[in-house]
A tleap script that builds the chain and sets N, CA, C and O, in Angstrom:
source leaprc.protein.ff14SB
mol = sequence {
  NMET ALA ALA TRP ALA GLN VAL ARG GLU VAL
  ILE LEU GLY SER LYS VAL ASN ARG SER ALA
  LYS VAL ASP ASP ASN LEU VAL LYS VAL GLU
  VAL MET THR GLU ARG GLY ARG SER GLN ILE
  VAL TYR VAL GLY ASN GLY GLY ASP SER VAL
  THR PHE SER SER VAL VAL CYS LYS ILE GLU
  ASP ILE ASN LEU GLY ALA LEU PHE ALA SER
  LYS ALA MET ASN SER ILE ASN PHE GLY VAL
  GLY PRO LEU GLY GLU TYR LEU ALA VAL LYS
  HIE VAL GLN GLN LEU GLU SER LEU ASP LEU
  VAL GLU ILE ALA SER PRO ILE ALA HIE LEU
  ALA LEU ILE ALA ASP ALA LEU GLU SER GLY
  ILE THR GLY GLY GLU ILE GLY ARG ALA HIE
  CVAL
}
set mol.1.N position { 41.785 35.444 60.060 }
set mol.1.CA position { 42.878 34.192 60.635 }
set mol.1.C position { 42.698 32.910 59.849 }
set mol.1.O position { 41.684 32.222 59.963 }
set mol.2.N position { 43.746 32.595 59.019 }
set mol.2.CA position { 43.933 31.198 58.003 }
set mol.2.C position { 43.940 30.196 58.870 }
set mol.2.O position { 44.664 30.143 59.864 }
set mol.3.N position { 42.833 29.052 58.395 }
set mol.3.CA position { 42.781 27.649 58.664 }
set mol.3.C position { 43.889 27.019 57.859 }
set mol.3.O position { 44.407 27.598 56.904 }
set mol.4.N position { 44.278 25.672 58.321 }
set mol.4.CA position { 45.171 24.966 57.829 }
set mol.4.C position { 44.685 24.714 56.159 }
set mol.4.O position { 45.294 25.053 55.144 }
set mol.5.N position { 43.321 23.970 56.287 }
set mol.5.CA position { 42.919 23.209 55.221 }
set mol.5.C position { 43.261 24.797 54.156 }
set mol.5.O position { 44.084 24.590 53.264 }
set mol.6.N position { 42.727 26.170 54.220 }
set mol.6.CA position { 43.117 26.904 53.207 }
set mol.6.C position { 44.325 26.998 53.077 }
set mol.6.O position { 44.653 27.112 51.896 }
set mol.7.N position { 45.306 27.001 53.926 }
set mol.7.CA position { 46.607 27.377 53.947 }
set mol.7.C position { 47.318 25.867 52.647 }
set mol.7.O position { 48.169 26.138 51.800 }
set mol.8.N position { 46.909 24.868 52.759 }
set mol.8.CA position { 46.933 23.836 52.087 }
set mol.8.C position { 46.399 24.112 50.376 }
set mol.8.O position { 47.020 23.983 49.321 }
set mol.9.N position { 45.273 24.451 50.600 }
set mol.9.CA position { 44.613 24.445 49.096 }
set mol.9.C position { 45.228 25.668 48.139 }
set mol.9.O position { 45.335 25.722 46.914 }
set mol.10.N position { 45.602 26.658 49.206 }
set mol.10.CA position { 46.382 27.764 48.625 }
set mol.10.C position { 47.658 27.144 47.830 }
set mol.10.O position { 47.803 27.235 46.611 }
set mol.11.N position { 48.388 26.619 48.551 }
set mol.11.CA position { 49.649 25.871 48.158 }
set mol.11.C position { 49.391 25.178 46.936 }
set mol.11.O position { 49.744 25.566 45.823 }
set mol.12.N position { 48.465 23.648 47.318 }
set mol.12.CA position { 48.203 22.990 45.958 }
set mol.12.C position { 47.749 23.476 44.886 }
set mol.12.O position { 47.872 22.802 43.863 }
set mol.13.N position { 47.185 24.606 44.836 }
set mol.13.CA position { 46.519 25.117 43.781 }
set mol.13.C position { 47.359 26.352 43.091 }
set mol.13.O position { 46.921 27.245 42.365 }
set mol.14.N position { 48.556 26.149 43.497 }
set mol.14.CA position { 49.516 27.350 42.896 }
set mol.14.C position { 50.126 26.442 41.401 }
set mol.14.O position { 50.462 25.301 41.085 }
set mol.15.N position { 49.985 27.912 40.752 }
set mol.15.CA position { 50.509 27.825 39.092 }
set mol.15.C position { 51.855 27.551 38.816 }
set mol.15.O position { 52.331 26.835 37.935 }
set mol.16.N position { 52.637 28.496 40.056 }
set mol.16.CA position { 54.023 28.635 40.165 }
set mol.16.C position { 54.748 27.655 40.318 }
set mol.16.O position { 55.699 27.420 39.572 }
set mol.17.N position { 54.451 27.005 41.203 }
set mol.17.CA position { 55.558 26.069 42.037 }
set mol.17.C position { 54.689 24.496 41.948 }
set mol.17.O position { 53.515 24.336 42.283 }
set mol.18.N position { 55.533 23.523 41.457 }
set mol.18.CA position { 54.530 21.962 41.656 }
set mol.18.C position { 54.550 21.486 43.137 }
set mol.18.O position { 55.631 21.266 43.684 }
set mol.19.N position { 53.427 21.332 43.760 }
set mol.19.CA position { 52.868 20.740 44.559 }
set mol.19.C position { 52.563 19.422 44.977 }
set mol.19.O position { 51.992 18.683 44.176 }
set mol.20.N position { 52.866 18.999 46.145 }
set mol.20.CA position { 52.114 17.382 46.367 }
set mol.20.C position { 51.548 17.435 48.057 }
set mol.20.O position { 52.181 17.806 49.045 }
set mol.21.N position { 50.144 16.928 47.972 }
set mol.21.CA position { 49.980 16.633 49.695 }
set mol.21.C position { 50.832 15.372 49.855 }
set mol.21.O position { 50.755 14.451 49.042 }
set mol.22.N position { 51.600 15.345 50.857 }
set mol.22.CA position { 52.269 14.234 51.701 }
set mol.22.C position { 51.048 13.155 52.584 }
set mol.22.O position { 50.848 11.941 52.563 }
set mol.23.N position { 50.413 14.302 53.315 }
set mol.23.CA position { 49.281 13.617 53.921 }
set mol.23.C position { 48.415 14.997 54.404 }
set mol.23.O position { 48.585 16.067 53.820 }
set mol.24.N position { 47.659 14.880 55.307 }
set mol.24.CA position { 46.332 15.713 55.598 }
set mol.24.C position { 47.322 17.289 56.205 }
set mol.24.O position { 47.032 18.436 55.866 }
set mol.25.N position { 48.509 16.898 57.162 }
set mol.25.CA position { 49.217 17.668 57.675 }
set mol.25.C position { 50.548 18.390 57.092 }
set mol.25.O position { 51.167 19.295 57.652 }
set mol.26.N position { 50.910 17.672 55.600 }
set mol.26.CA position { 51.863 17.891 55.384 }
set mol.26.C position { 51.721 18.232 53.320 }
set mol.26.O position { 51.167 17.446 52.552 }
set mol.27.N position { 52.310 19.411 52.946 }
set mol.27.CA position { 52.586 19.310 51.666 }
set mol.27.C position { 53.643 19.815 50.931 }
set mol.27.O position { 53.753 20.998 51.252 }
set mol.28.N position { 54.499 19.510 50.082 }
set mol.28.CA position { 55.714 19.583 49.533 }
set mol.28.C position { 55.451 20.095 48.330 }
set mol.28.O position { 54.538 19.813 47.554 }
set mol.29.N position { 56.700 21.208 48.190 }
set mol.29.CA position { 56.612 22.454 47.409 }
set mol.29.C position { 58.331 22.036 46.508 }
set mol.29.O position { 59.412 21.936 47.088 }
set mol.30.N position { 58.160 21.916 45.455 }
set mol.30.CA position { 59.068 22.169 44.719 }
set mol.30.C position { 59.540 23.693 44.316 }
set mol.30.O position { 58.783 24.449 43.708 }
set mol.31.N position { 60.536 23.973 44.616 }
set mol.31.CA position { 60.497 25.470 44.091 }
set mol.31.C position { 62.497 25.257 43.244 }
set mol.31.O position { 63.588 24.804 43.588 }
set mol.32.N position { 61.849 25.954 42.013 }
set mol.32.CA position { 62.942 25.840 41.038 }
set mol.32.C position { 63.821 27.495 41.311 }
set mol.32.O position { 63.248 28.581 41.406 }
set mol.33.N position { 65.134 27.283 41.381 }
set mol.33.CA position { 65.959 28.779 42.225 }
set mol.33.C position { 66.474 29.764 40.897 }
set mol.33.O position { 66.261 29.446 39.728 }
set mol.34.N position { 66.963 30.618 41.182 }
set mol.34.CA position { 67.374 31.505 40.206 }
set mol.34.C position { 68.536 30.933 39.239 }
set mol.34.O position { 68.628 31.312 38.071 }
set mol.35.N position { 69.278 30.136 39.726 }
set mol.35.CA position { 70.265 29.443 39.328 }
set mol.35.C position { 70.099 27.655 38.936 }
set mol.35.O position { 70.913 26.731 38.926 }
set mol.36.N position { 68.624 27.750 38.640 }
set mol.36.CA position { 68.376 26.433 37.789 }
set mol.36.C position { 68.490 25.409 39.004 }
set mol.36.O position { 68.167 24.305 38.565 }
set mol.37.N position { 68.733 25.350 39.995 }
set mol.37.CA position { 68.679 24.727 40.868 }
set mol.37.C position { 66.981 24.138 41.334 }
set mol.37.O position { 65.966 24.692 40.913 }
set mol.38.N position { 66.968 23.021 42.196 }
set mol.38.CA position { 65.478 22.715 42.679 }
set mol.38.C position { 65.675 22.551 44.234 }
set mol.38.O position { 66.723 22.106 44.700 }
set mol.39.N position { 64.504 22.973 45.078 }
set mol.39.CA position { 64.852 22.939 46.312 }
set mol.39.C position { 63.542 22.410 46.694 }
set mol.39.O position { 62.596 23.145 46.411 }
set mol.40.N position { 63.334 21.550 47.142 }
set mol.40.CA position { 61.747 21.179 48.274 }
set mol.40.C position { 61.871 21.782 49.848 }
set mol.40.O position { 62.705 21.680 50.747 }
set mol.41.N position { 60.507 22.502 49.666 }
set mol.41.CA position { 60.179 23.177 51.091 }
set mol.41.C position { 58.997 22.380 51.156 }
set mol.41.O position { 58.324 22.143 50.154 }
set mol.42.N position { 58.634 21.831 52.642 }
set mol.42.CA position { 57.868 21.350 53.286 }
set mol.42.C position { 56.669 22.458 54.033 }
set mol.42.O position { 57.138 23.261 54.839 }
set mol.43.N position { 55.753 22.485 53.876 }
set mol.43.CA position { 55.173 23.160 54.731 }
set mol.43.C position { 53.802 22.129 55.669 }
set mol.43.O position { 52.951 21.428 55.122 }
set mol.44.N position { 53.959 22.323 56.981 }
set mol.44.CA position { 53.425 21.436 57.815 }
set mol.44.C position { 52.694 22.103 58.923 }
set mol.44.O position { 53.178 22.922 59.704 }
set mol.45.N position { 51.420 21.640 58.903 }
set mol.45.CA position { 50.142 21.757 60.176 }
set mol.45.C position { 50.815 21.496 61.656 }
set mol.45.O position { 51.002 20.306 61.912 }
set mol.46.N position { 51.184 22.392 62.609 }
set mol.46.CA position { 51.284 22.029 64.025 }
set mol.46.C position { 50.609 22.640 64.879 }
set mol.46.O position { 51.002 23.243 65.877 }
set mol.47.N position { 49.106 22.419 64.311 }
set mol.47.CA position { 48.191 22.734 65.720 }
set mol.47.C position { 47.911 23.986 65.652 }
set mol.47.O position { 46.709 23.967 65.387 }
set mol.48.N position { 48.291 25.285 65.729 }
set mol.48.CA position { 47.942 26.713 65.573 }
set mol.48.C position { 48.918 27.436 64.878 }
set mol.48.O position { 48.918 28.661 65.005 }
set mol.49.N position { 49.767 26.881 64.152 }
set mol.49.CA position { 50.708 27.206 63.564 }
set mol.49.C position { 51.181 26.088 62.132 }
set mol.49.O position { 50.865 24.921 61.901 }
set mol.50.N position { 52.013 27.014 61.412 }
set mol.50.CA position { 52.210 26.560 60.196 }
set mol.50.C position { 53.993 26.333 59.855 }
set mol.50.O position { 54.609 27.398 59.861 }
set mol.51.N position { 54.670 25.328 59.627 }
set mol.51.CA position { 56.577 25.342 59.602 }
set mol.51.C position { 56.820 25.077 58.655 }
set mol.51.O position { 56.589 23.899 58.383 }
set mol.52.N position { 57.301 25.767 57.780 }
set mol.52.CA position { 58.123 25.564 56.663 }
set mol.52.C position { 59.511 25.383 56.632 }
set mol.52.O position { 60.282 26.288 56.949 }
set mol.53.N position { 59.896 24.224 56.254 }
set mol.53.CA position { 61.401 23.656 56.615 }
set mol.53.C position { 61.890 23.082 54.842 }
set mol.53.O position { 61.127 22.527 54.052 }
set mol.54.N position { 63.405 23.443 54.593 }
set mol.54.CA position { 63.847 22.751 53.762 }
set mol.54.C position { 65.116 21.808 53.969 }
set mol.54.O position { 65.857 22.055 54.921 }
set mol.55.N position { 65.312 21.077 53.389 }
set mol.55.CA position { 66.537 19.980 53.983 }
set mol.55.C position { 67.949 20.652 53.267 }
set mol.55.O position { 67.922 20.750 52.041 }
set mol.56.N position { 68.946 21.028 53.852 }
set mol.56.CA position { 70.421 21.389 53.384 }
set mol.56.C position { 71.225 20.374 52.874 }
set mol.56.O position { 71.662 20.247 51.730 }
set mol.57.N position { 71.403 19.518 54.059 }
set mol.57.CA position { 72.562 18.349 53.915 }
set mol.57.C position { 72.316 17.154 55.300 }
set mol.57.O position { 71.766 17.059 56.397 }
set mol.58.N position { 73.074 16.467 54.427 }
set mol.58.CA position { 73.205 15.142 55.682 }
set mol.58.C position { 73.645 15.809 56.823 }
set mol.58.O position { 74.496 16.655 56.547 }
set mol.59.N position { 73.331 15.721 58.171 }
set mol.59.CA position { 74.206 16.549 59.211 }
set mol.59.C position { 75.695 15.755 59.176 }
set mol.59.O position { 76.763 16.349 59.324 }
set mol.60.N position { 75.576 14.396 58.967 }
set mol.60.CA position { 77.332 13.715 59.347 }
set mol.60.C position { 78.231 14.483 57.778 }
set mol.60.O position { 79.390 14.232 57.446 }
set mol.61.N position { 77.437 15.252 57.190 }
set mol.61.CA position { 78.296 15.889 56.207 }
set mol.61.C position { 78.708 17.148 56.216 }
set mol.61.O position { 79.401 17.795 55.430 }
set mol.62.N position { 78.158 17.417 57.265 }
set mol.62.CA position { 78.706 19.351 57.562 }
set mol.62.C position { 79.432 19.345 57.749 }
set mol.62.O position { 79.834 18.532 58.581 }
set mol.63.N position { 80.571 20.560 56.943 }
set mol.63.CA position { 81.688 21.097 57.539 }
set mol.63.C position { 81.449 22.311 58.046 }
set mol.63.O position { 81.278 23.346 57.401 }
set mol.64.N position { 81.435 22.152 59.428 }
set mol.64.CA position { 81.393 23.389 59.882 }
set mol.64.C position { 81.861 24.964 59.801 }
set mol.64.O position { 81.374 26.033 60.169 }
set mol.65.N position { 83.230 24.489 59.030 }
set mol.65.CA position { 83.975 25.812 58.530 }
set mol.65.C position { 83.191 26.029 57.508 }
set mol.65.O position { 82.895 27.219 57.398 }
set mol.66.N position { 82.712 25.298 56.669 }
set mol.66.CA position { 82.202 25.709 55.450 }
set mol.66.C position { 80.904 26.411 55.946 }
set mol.66.O position { 80.665 27.571 55.612 }
set mol.67.N position { 80.094 25.719 56.722 }
set mol.67.CA position { 78.642 26.148 57.196 }
set mol.67.C position { 78.820 27.686 57.807 }
set mol.67.O position { 77.828 28.403 57.674 }
set mol.68.N position { 79.813 28.184 58.368 }
set mol.68.CA position { 79.954 29.158 59.229 }
set mol.68.C position { 80.686 30.380 57.991 }
set mol.68.O position { 80.531 31.598 58.073 }
set mol.69.N position { 81.268 29.851 57.191 }
set mol.69.CA position { 81.833 30.659 56.055 }
set mol.69.C position { 81.268 31.169 55.111 }
set mol.69.O position { 81.676 32.058 54.365 }
set mol.70.N position { 80.016 30.457 55.112 }
set mol.70.CA position { 78.858 30.888 54.050 }
set mol.70.C position { 78.179 31.760 54.030 }
set mol.70.O position { 77.464 32.129 54.962 }
set mol.71.N position { 78.310 32.437 52.562 }
set mol.71.CA position { 77.787 34.136 52.623 }
set mol.71.C position { 76.492 33.827 53.028 }
set mol.71.O position { 76.100 34.511 53.974 }
set mol.72.N position { 75.437 32.711 52.443 }
set mol.72.CA position { 74.251 32.229 53.208 }
set mol.72.C position { 74.263 32.665 54.388 }
set mol.72.O position { 73.447 33.539 54.684 }
set mol.73.N position { 75.164 32.187 55.343 }
set mol.73.CA position { 74.800 32.509 56.817 }
set mol.73.C position { 74.505 33.762 57.267 }
set mol.73.O position { 73.736 34.150 58.147 }
set mol.74.N position { 75.242 34.332 56.520 }
set mol.74.CA position { 75.149 36.030 56.800 }
set mol.74.C position { 73.773 36.409 56.286 }
set mol.74.O position { 73.326 37.480 56.695 }
set mol.75.N position { 73.106 35.761 55.531 }
set mol.75.CA position { 71.762 36.641 55.655 }
set mol.75.C position { 70.476 35.688 55.958 }
set mol.75.O position { 69.349 36.006 55.577 }
set mol.76.N position { 70.756 34.455 56.700 }
set mol.76.CA position { 69.539 33.996 57.431 }
set mol.76.C position { 68.910 34.662 58.375 }
set mol.76.O position { 69.405 35.472 59.158 }
set mol.77.N position { 67.694 34.279 58.289 }
set mol.77.CA position { 66.848 35.165 58.886 }
set mol.77.C position { 65.686 34.172 59.282 }
set mol.77.O position { 64.658 34.518 59.865 }
set mol.78.N position { 66.027 32.761 58.842 }
set mol.78.CA position { 65.133 31.797 59.483 }
set mol.78.C position { 66.198 30.876 60.775 }
set mol.78.O position { 67.388 31.119 60.973 }
set mol.79.N position { 65.323 29.758 61.550 }
set mol.79.CA position { 66.332 28.902 61.892 }
set mol.79.C position { 67.051 27.589 61.219 }
set mol.79.O position { 66.690 26.815 60.333 }
set mol.80.N position { 68.269 27.684 62.060 }
set mol.80.CA position { 68.563 25.952 61.091 }
set mol.80.C position { 68.805 25.153 62.101 }
set mol.80.O position { 69.408 25.548 63.099 }
set mol.81.N position { 68.379 23.980 61.968 }
set mol.81.CA position { 68.406 22.786 62.976 }
set mol.81.C position { 68.248 21.326 62.221 }
set mol.81.O position { 68.215 21.131 61.007 }
set mol.82.N position { 68.175 20.517 63.111 }
set mol.82.CA position { 67.683 18.851 62.577 }
set mol.82.C position { 66.442 18.615 61.891 }
set mol.82.O position { 65.474 18.643 62.651 }
set mol.83.N position { 66.244 18.445 60.977 }
set mol.83.CA position { 64.973 17.562 60.551 }
set mol.83.C position { 65.280 15.688 60.008 }
set mol.83.O position { 65.418 15.088 58.942 }
set mol.84.N position { 65.263 15.304 61.673 }
set mol.84.CA position { 65.900 14.109 61.387 }
set mol.84.C position { 67.337 13.938 61.246 }
set mol.84.O position { 68.150 14.425 62.033 }
set mol.85.N position { 67.725 13.023 59.917 }
set mol.85.CA position { 69.324 12.751 59.552 }
set mol.85.C position { 69.807 14.538 59.440 }
set mol.85.O position { 70.695 15.038 60.130 }
set mol.86.N position { 69.223 15.060 58.712 }
set mol.86.CA position { 68.963 16.120 57.774 }
set mol.86.C position { 69.590 17.453 58.515 }
set mol.86.O position { 69.725 17.308 59.730 }
set mol.87.N position { 69.914 18.476 58.086 }
set mol.87.CA position { 70.309 19.919 58.693 }
set mol.87.C position { 69.265 20.836 57.597 }
set mol.87.O position { 69.029 20.801 56.390 }
set mol.88.N position { 68.827 21.625 58.723 }
set mol.88.CA position { 67.216 22.008 57.616 }
set mol.88.C position { 66.998 23.396 58.050 }
set mol.88.O position { 67.172 23.705 59.229 }
set mol.89.N position { 66.610 24.289 57.122 }
set mol.89.CA position { 66.109 25.391 57.310 }
set mol.89.C position { 64.661 25.948 57.590 }
set mol.89.O position { 63.864 26.054 56.658 }
set mol.90.N position { 64.341 26.286 58.822 }
set mol.90.CA position { 63.044 26.282 59.199 }
set mol.90.C position { 62.201 27.656 59.440 }
set mol.90.O position { 62.758 28.659 58.995 }
set mol.91.N position { 61.553 27.758 59.767 }
set mol.91.CA position { 60.280 29.106 59.844 }
set mol.91.C position { 59.071 28.390 60.142 }
set mol.91.O position { 58.544 27.639 59.321 }
set mol.92.N position { 58.549 28.633 61.466 }
set mol.92.CA position { 57.676 28.828 61.672 }
set mol.92.C position { 56.516 30.079 61.770 }
set mol.92.O position { 56.893 31.176 62.181 }
set mol.93.N position { 55.289 29.902 61.431 }
set mol.93.CA position { 54.258 30.977 61.627 }
set mol.93.C position { 52.825 30.715 61.967 }
set mol.93.O position { 52.050 29.915 61.442 }
set mol.94.N position { 52.593 31.712 63.138 }
set mol.94.CA position { 51.417 31.321 63.578 }
set mol.94.C position { 50.198 31.429 62.509 }
set mol.94.O position { 50.169 32.332 61.674 }
set mol.95.N position { 49.362 30.594 62.593 }
set mol.95.CA position { 48.071 30.597 61.614 }
set mol.95.C position { 47.253 31.863 61.978 }
set mol.95.O position { 46.334 32.090 61.191 }
set mol.96.N position { 47.347 32.437 62.654 }
set mol.96.CA position { 46.574 33.772 62.892 }
set mol.96.C position { 46.956 34.754 62.215 }
set mol.96.O position { 46.205 35.681 61.911 }
set mol.97.N position { 48.234 34.674 61.874 }
set mol.97.CA position { 48.895 35.663 61.668 }
set mol.97.C position { 49.599 35.619 60.044 }
set mol.97.O position { 50.258 36.447 59.415 }
set mol.98.N position { 49.142 34.328 59.746 }
set mol.98.CA position { 49.858 34.379 58.270 }
set mol.98.C position { 48.620 34.786 57.227 }
set mol.98.O position { 47.401 34.797 57.395 }
set mol.99.N position { 49.356 35.076 56.217 }
set mol.99.CA position { 48.461 36.321 54.883 }
set mol.99.C position { 48.562 34.949 53.926 }
set mol.99.O position { 49.621 34.365 53.695 }
set mol.100.N position { 47.137 34.519 53.374 }
set mol.100.CA position { 47.036 33.549 52.074 }
set mol.100.C position { 47.610 34.209 50.715 }
set mol.100.O position { 47.762 33.604 49.654 }
set mol.101.N position { 47.844 35.316 50.913 }
set mol.101.CA position { 47.840 36.021 49.819 }
set mol.101.C position { 49.672 36.246 49.702 }
set mol.101.O position { 50.300 36.512 48.678 }
set mol.102.N position { 50.020 36.114 50.583 }
set mol.102.CA position { 51.541 36.049 50.726 }
set mol.102.C position { 52.521 35.059 50.940 }
set mol.102.O position { 53.751 35.089 50.954 }
set mol.103.N position { 51.396 33.879 51.159 }
set mol.103.CA position { 52.269 32.369 51.504 }
set mol.103.C position { 52.949 32.137 50.688 }
set mol.103.O position { 53.825 31.371 51.089 }
set mol.104.N position { 53.133 32.581 48.891 }
set mol.104.CA position { 54.909 31.927 48.676 }
set mol.104.C position { 55.892 32.690 48.535 }
set mol.104.O position { 56.862 32.610 47.782 }
set mol.105.N position { 55.500 33.715 49.571 }
set mol.105.CA position { 56.964 34.766 50.103 }
set mol.105.C position { 57.666 33.727 50.766 }
set mol.105.O position { 58.650 33.416 50.095 }
set mol.106.N position { 57.545 32.937 52.004 }
set mol.106.CA position { 58.013 32.480 53.240 }
set mol.106.C position { 58.560 31.179 52.412 }
set mol.106.O position { 59.763 30.936 52.506 }
set mol.107.N position { 57.876 30.473 51.741 }
set mol.107.CA position { 58.414 29.391 50.919 }
set mol.107.C position { 59.657 29.504 49.522 }
set mol.107.O position { 60.424 28.618 49.145 }
set mol.108.N position { 59.550 30.447 49.160 }
set mol.108.CA position { 60.149 30.644 48.102 }
set mol.108.C position { 61.715 31.228 48.815 }
set mol.108.O position { 62.787 30.670 48.581 }
set mol.109.N position { 61.546 32.580 49.807 }
set mol.109.CA position { 63.035 32.990 50.345 }
set mol.109.C position { 63.527 31.926 51.702 }
set mol.109.O position { 64.309 32.211 52.609 }
set mol.110.N position { 62.864 30.780 51.507 }
set mol.110.CA position { 63.389 29.820 52.337 }
set mol.110.C position { 64.120 28.757 51.474 }
set mol.110.O position { 65.255 28.372 51.756 }
set mol.111.N position { 63.535 28.380 50.592 }
set mol.111.CA position { 64.062 27.780 49.554 }
set mol.111.C position { 65.492 28.372 48.882 }
set mol.111.O position { 66.475 27.705 48.561 }
set mol.112.N position { 65.308 29.809 48.770 }
set mol.112.CA position { 67.066 30.083 48.233 }
set mol.112.C position { 68.061 30.249 49.343 }
set mol.112.O position { 69.274 30.144 49.158 }
set mol.113.N position { 67.578 30.479 50.359 }
set mol.113.CA position { 68.473 30.038 52.017 }
set mol.113.C position { 68.964 28.944 51.625 }
set mol.113.O position { 70.074 28.795 51.113 }
set mol.114.N position { 67.954 27.910 51.906 }
set mol.114.CA position { 68.554 26.493 51.967 }
set mol.114.C position { 69.801 25.848 50.673 }
set mol.114.O position { 70.799 25.128 50.710 }
set mol.115.N position { 68.907 26.721 49.436 }
set mol.115.CA position { 69.731 26.367 48.325 }
set mol.115.C position { 70.876 26.546 48.229 }
set mol.115.O position { 71.702 25.686 47.924 }
set mol.116.N position { 71.154 28.024 48.549 }
set mol.116.CA position { 72.566 28.883 48.953 }
set mol.116.C position { 73.490 27.978 50.178 }
set mol.116.O position { 74.714 27.903 50.282 }
set mol.117.N position { 72.803 27.571 50.728 }
set mol.117.CA position { 73.346 26.620 51.868 }
set mol.117.C position { 73.970 25.384 51.601 }
set mol.117.O position { 75.142 25.054 51.787 }
set mol.118.N position { 72.906 24.669 51.083 }
set mol.118.CA position { 73.524 23.225 49.986 }
set mol.118.C position { 74.499 23.703 49.326 }
set mol.118.O position { 75.563 23.120 49.535 }
set mol.119.N position { 74.537 24.726 48.455 }
set mol.119.CA position { 75.264 24.447 47.388 }
set mol.119.C position { 77.019 25.000 48.451 }
set mol.119.O position { 77.914 24.155 48.475 }
set mol.120.N position { 77.227 26.185 49.093 }
set mol.120.CA position { 77.779 26.295 49.744 }
set mol.120.C position { 78.755 25.347 50.788 }
set mol.120.O position { 79.865 25.515 51.292 }
set mol.121.N position { 77.674 24.202 50.835 }
set mol.121.CA position { 78.170 23.400 52.037 }
set mol.121.C position { 78.647 21.958 51.569 }
set mol.121.O position { 79.495 21.318 52.190 }
set mol.122.N position { 78.035 21.517 50.439 }
set mol.122.CA position { 78.230 20.400 49.920 }
set mol.122.C position { 78.942 20.555 47.965 }
set mol.122.O position { 79.594 19.781 47.264 }
set mol.123.N position { 78.423 21.811 47.756 }
set mol.123.CA position { 79.178 21.843 46.559 }
set mol.123.C position { 78.005 21.448 45.401 }
set mol.123.O position { 78.389 21.340 44.236 }
set mol.124.N position { 76.752 21.260 45.681 }
set mol.124.CA position { 75.451 20.546 44.689 }
set mol.124.C position { 74.681 20.746 45.443 }
set mol.124.O position { 74.550 21.597 46.323 }
set mol.125.N position { 73.834 19.517 44.941 }
set mol.125.CA position { 72.626 19.401 45.679 }
set mol.125.C position { 72.306 17.970 45.691 }
set mol.125.O position { 72.293 17.328 44.640 }
set mol.126.N position { 71.959 17.257 47.214 }
set mol.126.CA position { 71.741 16.542 47.850 }
set mol.126.C position { 70.826 15.728 47.094 }
set mol.126.O position { 69.994 16.195 46.315 }
set mol.127.N position { 71.056 14.019 47.430 }
set mol.127.CA position { 70.042 13.502 46.701 }
set mol.127.C position { 68.937 13.710 46.735 }
set mol.127.O position { 68.707 14.654 47.491 }
set mol.128.N position { 67.961 13.251 46.231 }
set mol.128.CA position { 66.613 13.940 46.052 }
set mol.128.C position { 65.469 12.518 47.212 }
set mol.128.O position { 64.344 12.820 47.609 }
set mol.129.N position { 66.063 11.238 47.494 }
set mol.129.CA position { 65.427 10.009 48.252 }
set mol.129.C position { 64.964 10.272 48.810 }
set mol.129.O position { 63.939 9.604 48.950 }
set mol.130.N position { 65.150 11.627 49.865 }
set mol.130.CA position { 64.742 11.677 51.589 }
set mol.130.C position { 63.041 12.407 50.710 }
set mol.130.O position { 62.096 12.172 51.462 }
set mol.131.N position { 62.681 12.992 49.691 }
set mol.131.CA position { 61.925 13.991 49.151 }
set mol.131.C position { 60.704 12.952 48.407 }
set mol.131.O position { 59.771 13.450 47.777 }
savepdb mol mol.pdb
quit
């Protein structure tokens, strides 16, 4: 069973993605995608679980037709929902089943899905003022 402190240290010690501690229960990870774009993934402690989330766009800017027509929507195996005023792709995993060796996998996969949705809905990257 992983402990949150271990998860946080593995992420912050990564040589692959730039990361920063936001507070004791939240880490911000910047993932560069294959298309040369960047995507921020937040990894947070939720008691006995870890929440991975990545902002897609402002909720007020969502074009539902574009969202549901997006090819990325067909490949999402994460939840999609609000994160404040933003639409975010989310994944929650119990600490007891989290493999520290494979922690990069959900971060990278979530970033790719969020980036594809963001590109499909907005045609570009949203402003980074919220990160």
